[in-house]
C-alpha positions as CSV (number, residue, x, y, z in Angstrom):
1,M,-11.8,-21.5,13.5
2,G,-15.4,-21.5,12.8
3,K,-17.7,-21.2,15.7
4,L,-16.0,-19.9,18.8
5,V,-18.7,-20.6,21.3
6,Q,-22.3,-20.9,21.7
7,I,-24.2,-20.1,25.0
8,G,-27.9,-21.0,24.7
9,N,-29.2,-19.4,21.4
10,I,-26.3,-16.9,21.3
11,I,-23.6,-17.8,18.9
12,I,-20.2,-16.2,18.4
13,R,-18.4,-17.1,15.2
14,V,-15.7,-16.0,12.7
15,Y,-15.5,-17.2,9.2
16,A,-12.7,-17.9,6.7
17,N,-11.6,-15.6,3.9
18,N,-13.6,-12.5,5.4
19,H,-13.4,-8.9,5.0
20,L,-11.5,-6.3,7.1
21,P,-11.4,-4.9,9.5
22,P,-10.9,-8.1,11.9
23,H,-14.1,-9.1,13.2
24,F,-16.4,-11.7,14.9
25,H,-20.1,-12.3,14.4
26,V,-22.6,-12.3,17.1
27,I,-25.7,-14.2,16.0
28,T,-29.0,-14.8,18.0
29,P,-32.5,-15.6,16.6
30,D,-33.5,-12.1,16.4
31,G,-30.6,-10.5,14.6
32,D,-27.0,-10.7,14.3
33,A,-24.1,-8.2,14.0
34,L,-20.5,-7.7,13.1
35,V,-18.2,-6.7,16.1
36,E,-14.9,-5.3,15.6
37,I,-12.2,-6.9,17.8
38,A,-10.1,-4.1,18.6
39,T,-13.0,-1.7,19.9
40,P,-15.2,-3.6,20.2
41,E,-18.0,-1.9,18.5
42,I,-20.9,-3.2,16.2
43,L,-19.9,-2.5,12.5
44,H,-22.9,-3.7,11.0
45,G,-26.2,-4.9,12.1
46,K,-28.0,-5.2,15.4
47,L,-28.8,-7.7,18.2
48,G,-32.4,-8.2,19.1
49,P,-35.6,-6.6,18.1
50,Q,-34.3,-3.3,19.5
51,G,-31.0,-3.3,18.2
52,T,-29.5,-4.4,21.9
53,R,-25.7,-3.4,21.6
54,Y,-23.2,-6.4,22.4
55,R,-20.4,-5.0,25.0
56,P,-18.1,-7.7,26.1
57,S,-16.3,-7.4,29.2
58,A,-12.6,-6.4,29.1
59,K,-11.4,-10.0,29.7
60,N,-13.7,-11.4,27.2
61,K,-12.5,-8.9,24.7
62,A,-8.9,-10.1,25.3
63,A,-9.9,-13.7,25.0
64,I,-11.8,-13.2,21.6
65,A,-8.8,-11.2,20.3
66,R,-6.2,-14.0,21.4
67,R,-8.5,-16.5,19.5
68,V,-9.4,-14.6,16.4
69,E,-6.3,-12.6,15.7
70,P,-3.4,-13.8,17.8
71,D,-0.6,-12.7,15.7
72,K,-2.0,-9.5,14.2
73,P,-2.3,-5.9,15.9
74,P,-5.7,-4.3,16.0
75,L,-6.7,-2.6,13.1
76,S,-9.6,-0.1,13.5
77,H,-10.9,2.1,10.9
78,R,-14.6,2.5,10.1
79,L,-15.4,4.3,6.8
80,R,-19.4,4.1,7.2
81,E,-21.8,3.7,10.2
82,E,-24.5,1.2,9.6
83,T,-25.2,0.0,13.2
84,D,-28.9,0.3,13.1
85,M,-29.2,-1.8,9.9
86,D,-30.8,-5.5,9.8
87,M,-28.5,-8.2,8.7
88,P,-29.7,-10.1,5.8
89,R,-31.2,-13.6,6.5
90,I,-31.1,-16.5,4.1
91,E,-34.2,-18.7,3.6
92,S,-32.5,-21.3,1.4
93,V,-29.8,-22.0,-1.1
94,T,-29.3,-24.2,-3.9
95,P,-25.9,-25.1,-5.1
96,A,-25.4,-25.1,-8.9
97,S,-22.8,-26.6,-10.9
98,N,-20.8,-23.6,-11.7
99,I,-19.9,-22.7,-8.1
100,T,-22.8,-20.5,-7.8
101,L,-25.4,-20.4,-5.1
102,D,-29.0,-19.3,-5.9
103,I,-30.2,-17.7,-2.7
104,Q,-33.7,-17.1,-1.3
105,W,-33.6,-14.4,1.3
106,K,-36.1,-13.9,3.9
107,D,-36.7,-9.9,3.4
108,A,-35.0,-9.5,0.1
109,P,-35.5,-10.5,-3.6
110,A,-33.7,-13.8,-4.8
111,S,-30.5,-13.4,-5.9
112,A,-27.3,-15.6,-7.0
113,A,-23.6,-15.4,-6.0
114,N,-20.9,-16.8,-7.8
115,L,-18.3,-17.9,-5.4
116,V,-15.2,-18.9,-7.4
117,G,-13.2,-15.7,-6.5
118,W,-13.9,-16.2,-2.7
119,I,-12.9,-19.7,-2.8
120,A,-9.8,-19.1,-5.0
121,M,-8.6,-16.2,-2.6
122,G,-9.2,-18.7,0.4
123,G,-6.6,-20.9,-0.6
124,E,-6.0,-24.2,0.9
125,L,-8.7,-23.6,3.5
126,L,-11.4,-23.3,0.9
127,A,-10.1,-25.5,-1.6
128,P,-12.5,-28.5,-0.6
129,L,-15.3,-26.3,-2.2
130,K,-13.8,-27.1,-5.7
131,S,-15.2,-30.8,-5.2
132,P,-18.7,-31.1,-6.7
133,E,-19.4,-33.6,-3.9
134,V,-18.5,-31.0,-1.1
135,W,-20.2,-28.1,-3.1
136,K,-23.6,-29.7,-3.2
137,T,-23.7,-30.3,0.6
138,A,-24.5,-26.4,1.1
139,T,-27.0,-25.9,4.0
140,V,-28.3,-22.8,5.9
141,T,-27.5,-22.8,9.7
142,D,-27.4,-20.3,12.5
143,Y,-30.9,-19.1,12.0
144,G,-30.3,-18.3,8.5
145,A,-27.0,-16.1,9.1
146,T,-24.7,-18.8,7.6
147,V,-24.1,-21.1,4.7
148,E,-22.1,-24.2,5.8
149,W,-20.5,-27.1,3.7
150,V,-19.4,-30.4,5.0
151,G,-15.8,-30.1,6.2
152,E,-13.8,-27.9,8.6
153,D,-14.5,-24.1,8.5
154,L,-16.4,-24.2,5.2
155,A,-18.8,-21.6,5.7
156,I,-19.7,-18.0,4.8
157,D,-22.0,-15.5,6.4
158,A,-25.2,-14.1,5.1
159,Y,-23.7,-10.5,5.0
160,H,-20.7,-11.2,3.1
161,L,-22.9,-13.4,0.8
162,F,-25.3,-10.8,0.2
163,Q,-22.5,-8.2,-0.7
164,I,-21.1,-10.5,-3.2
165,A,-24.4,-11.2,-4.9
166,E,-25.0,-7.2,-4.9
167,D,-21.6,-6.5,-6.4
168,Q,-22.3,-9.2,-9.2
169,R,-25.8,-7.7,-9.9
170,D,-25.5,-6.0,-13.3
171,F,-25.2,-2.1,-13.1
172,A,-27.7,-0.9,-15.4
173,L,-28.4,2.6,-16.8
174,D,-30.9,3.5,-14.1
175,D,-28.4,2.8,-11.5
176,L,-25.6,4.8,-13.2
177,R,-27.9,7.8,-13.4
178,K,-29.0,7.3,-9.8
179,W,-25.1,7.2,-8.9
180,Q,-24.7,10.5,-10.5
181,E,-27.5,12.0,-9.1
182,E,-26.8,11.0,-5.3
183,A,-23.2,11.9,-5.7
184,G,-23.9,15.5,-7.1
185,L,-21.5,15.2,-10.0
186,S,-21.5,17.0,-13.3
187,N,-20.9,15.1,-16.3
188,N,-17.2,16.4,-16.5
189,E,-16.8,15.5,-13.0
190,A,-18.1,11.9,-13.5
191,A,-16.1,11.4,-16.4
192,D,-12.8,12.5,-14.5
193,F,-13.6,10.4,-11.3
194,L,-14.1,7.4,-13.6
195,G,-10.9,8.2,-15.7
196,V,-13.0,8.1,-18.8
197,S,-13.5,10.9,-21.5
198,L,-16.5,13.2,-21.3
199,R,-17.8,11.7,-24.6
200,T,-17.7,8.1,-23.0
201,W,-19.5,9.2,-20.0
202,K,-22.2,10.6,-22.2
203,N,-22.5,7.6,-24.2
204,Y,-23.0,5.5,-21.0
205,R,-25.8,7.9,-20.1
206,A,-27.2,7.3,-23.5
207,G,-27.4,3.8,-23.1
208,A,-24.1,2.2,-24.5
209,P,-22.6,-0.8,-22.6
210,I,-20.8,0.1,-19.6
211,S,-17.4,-1.6,-19.3
212,H,-16.9,-4.1,-16.5
213,A,-14.1,-1.9,-14.8
214,V,-16.3,1.2,-14.6
215,K,-19.2,-0.9,-13.2
216,M,-16.8,-2.3,-10.5
217,L,-15.6,1.4,-9.6
218,L,-19.1,2.7,-9.5
219,R,-20.2,0.0,-7.1
220,A,-17.1,0.3,-4.9
221,S,-17.5,4.0,-4.7
222,Q,-21.3,3.6,-3.6
223,R,-19.9,1.2,-0.7
224,D,-17.1,2.9,0.4
225,P,-17.0,6.7,0.4
226,L,-13.2,6.7,0.8
227,L,-12.7,6.5,-2.8
228,M,-14.8,9.7,-3.5
229,H,-13.1,11.4,-0.9
230,A,-9.7,10.5,-2.2
231,H,-10.2,10.8,-5.9
232,Y,-12.9,13.4,-6.4
233,R,-11.9,16.6,-8.1
234,P,-14.6,19.4,-8.4
235,R,-14.5,21.3,-11.7
236,Q,-13.7,25.0,-11.1
237,S,-16.0,27.4,-12.8
238,G,-14.7,29.9,-15.4
239,R,-11.6,29.6,-17.4
240,P,-8.3,28.4,-15.8
241,K,-5.7,31.3,-15.1
242,H,-2.9,31.8,-17.3
243,A,0.6,30.6,-15.7
244,A,2.9,33.8,-15.4
């Protein structure tokens, strides 16, 4: 599907194997945004230096919905409001041999993203990226908002790529302590939330290796407050009452 339309320097685009809710990207030289198809409202980012909001007409909204999600009902559930944030932009990428991109960001420290999982979940559409010859064709396009490969619909947006790289970054001891402080959880509550013993949690705080599963859960709960809303159980003060 790829690039839907370009009007002057404004690009409207969708990407293969992207995240929910269904959305399209509006990309300009000064900014870009993820716009939900159903509403349409900006999910992330802003347009222009002053954060100009994109408000398509009802006719354009219906046309975009038909082209992007022709067989699916609208999905509208936002868990966070990030409409004033700047979207990441890419300066350059270097494709490594292990399906990893080394990324130089325009306004953030360099990072790396292993895209094996993204390609695998993309099925036949992204299967050409398994070819070393195709993989090494990675280039930055759309004012730094896209990485594109030779082929049909072989592209990933900078926001998605940034999130993958951030999720793959090691969750160190300082990150764990900061997570607990920001969440306002006691040691018992943190252990309960993660499904580990109090002793294990205290060992983590003391510098013991953190399991991969716990790291993933900690990052996911930072990104999505629904996890905390659904699974956090505050500890009650005092001793529990005896059953009658």
